[in-house]
Every structure is written in C-alpha cells, then in structure tokens.
N, C-alpha and C positions, 0 to 999 in steps of 0.2 A: 557726267549725263550726256554730253555730246558723243562720246564712244558707244554708249547705249544706243542712242538714237540711230547712229550710222550702222551699228551692228542690226538693229531692228529692220532697218530699211533694205539692207543687204540680204537678209533672210526672207523678206517679203518678195523682193525681186527674184531671188533664187527659186522659191516656190512657185511664182507665178510662171516662170520661164519653163520649169519642169512640167507644170499643167499644160502650157502651150503645146510642148513636144508631145506629150501624151495625146493630144487632141489631134495633132498633126499625122500620127502614125497610121498607116492604113489599116483599118480593122479587119482580122482575118475571120472567116467563117469556118466554123467546125462542125463536123457531123454530129458530135454530142458534147455535152457538158464535161463528160470524163476525158474526151479527147483534149479539150480546151486546157483543162487543169493539168495534164500530162504534159502538154506541150510548153504550158508556161514554167512547169517544173524542170524540163529539159533546158529551156533557155536560162533560167535562174542558175542552174548547175553548170552551165556551158558545155553541154554534153553534145558532140558532134556526130549526128547519125548519118549513114550513108544516103545518098540520095534514093528515093523509092522505097525506103524502109517502111514495114508494115508494124513495126513494133508499136506505135501509137494507136493503131486501129484495133488493137487486141484480138486480131485474127491468126496471129501466130502462136506457136506452142507455149509460149511464155509472154508475158507483158511487161511493159516498162513500169506499169503500176505495181506489179509484184516486185520489181527491183527496187523502185523509190519508196516502196512503203504505202502505196496507196491504192493496192490491188482491188481486192473485193470491198464491197460496201459493209460487209459484216465485220471487217477488221477494225474500222472506226466508224467512218461515215454517218449516215443517219440511222443506221439500224443499231446503233449502241445503245443497249439499254442503261449502262452506267452513265453515259454521256447525257441522255435524256433526263435521268434522275437528277443528275447534278444541276442541270440547267433549271429543272422544276424547283429545286430546292432552294435556289437563289434568285429566283425570278422576281422577287420583291425588291431587289437591289437594281440599280442602273448598270447596265452591261456595256463595257468599254470594247470588247472583242469576243466574238465567238467563232471558233473555227472547228466544225464537226469532222473535218478530214485529219486534223492533227490532234483532236481531242482536248482543245485548249479553250478554258473560259476565263476571261479577266473582267472583274466588275470595276466600276468606277467607284469613288469614295462614297460611303453611305454614313449619314450623321445619325448620332445616337445622344441621348441625354440632353434633349434640347439644344443640339448643335455644339454640345461641349467635347465630344469626342466622335471620332469616325472610325470606319473600317473599311478595308478592301480585301477582297478575296481572290486568289488565283487557283484555278483547279485545272489539273491535266489528268486525263484519262490515259494511262501508259498502255493497257491492254484490256482484253475483255474477259479475263480470268476472274475477276471479282475477288481477288485476295487483297491482303493489307498493301501489297507492293503495287498493285493494279491502278492506284489512285494517288496523286500528290495533291494536297489542299494546304495551302497557305494563307493564313489571315494576318494582315498588317493592321496595327491600330495607330491611331494618333490621338493626342489630346489638345485642346486649345487653351492656350496660356498667354494671357496678355495680347491677344490678337495674332498670335503666332501658332502654327501647327507643330507640335513637337512629337516625334517618332517615339513610339513606345516599343517598337520592334514587333517581331513575330509573336502572336499568341498561340504556343504550341497546344495549349489545352483545348482551346475552343476549335482549333484547326483539326484536332483528332476527333472531336465530337462530331463536327461537320462530316468529315470523312466517314466515320462509323454509320452515321445516319444515311449517308448516300449509299454506302455499300450495303447496309442492311435492307433498304428499300428496293434496290436493284437486284439482289438475291431474292427477295419476296417475289418481285415480278417475274424473275427468270422461273422461278418454281411454278408460279400460276401460269405462265405461258406454256410450260412443258406438260401441264395436265391435260 
C-alpha cells in the first residue's frame, strides 16, 4: 500500500512539473493554424530546417505538409466526408479523442444492458478512396462479472457492420455532392 502511495505521489509531482514547464514556455505566434501544426510536427520529428526556410510558409514549390502527410485539407482534414460520417455515426458515444488531421476517432467506454456490458470503438480513416481498405473500425467489448470488467476481445462482426454503415453513408453523400 505504501509503495502504491509513493508511486501515486511521484506521478502527480511529475505531471504537475510538466504542466509548469509548458506554462513557462514562450508562446509562439504563427501566421496560420496550418503553420502552427506543421511547426509542431517538425519539432516532434526533430527535423532541422535551415535558417530562413520558407517551407513552413507553404510558398515554396512544395510544402512540408506534403512531405509529412498533412498537405491539403482534402487529404484528411475537415473536408473528409468519411471522417465526418464516422463521427456522426458514433456521436451518441462519449468521445475520448478526435483528430481530423490523422483521421482517428477514439470513443470512451459506453455502457449497454443496464451497465452489465460496455463497448469502445476506435476508427481510423486511412484514405479518401471509400474502399474497404480506406477505413479501420475496431469495437472492443467488456462484461461486468462480480464487480470486475472482463475483456471480451474485439467484436469483428459488429466492427464490420459499423465500417460498412460508415462507408455506405459516405459513398451516398459523395454521389449526392457530385450531382
């Protein structure tokens, strides 16, 4: 019990210090949200750009966004029909993480059967082709047994049904948009 208490205090101290460091960093101003995101990606991947480089401005013949996979908004971004449909389909569930730039949606646990079972869904939009390989849906399930949640694994059948529903609706919307 004492080791658990010490571990908990250590974690809380570490988190608090990390937040203080973030607050003390000088906030940078960016010309656009896209430039801020690209700068963050450059820093995360430890890419050293030469002084005065215009690659983050997007004014050169090619952009860093194209290289890092965040180029045009139609690749993923907010223009993704598949992503929007997926988000709409699972909007009844609490969302844990939504990242339109990478096409990832992660829900929190959602209770079913009067709290005796629960599900969690992870969705990843791989590309905008709207084929079976364009979308990955994973549905995890757990059941309550004597006060403990027991993993039931991945429900492939329900995952496939959700995937087909999302792709079908996205295709219908795409056809309607082209008319």
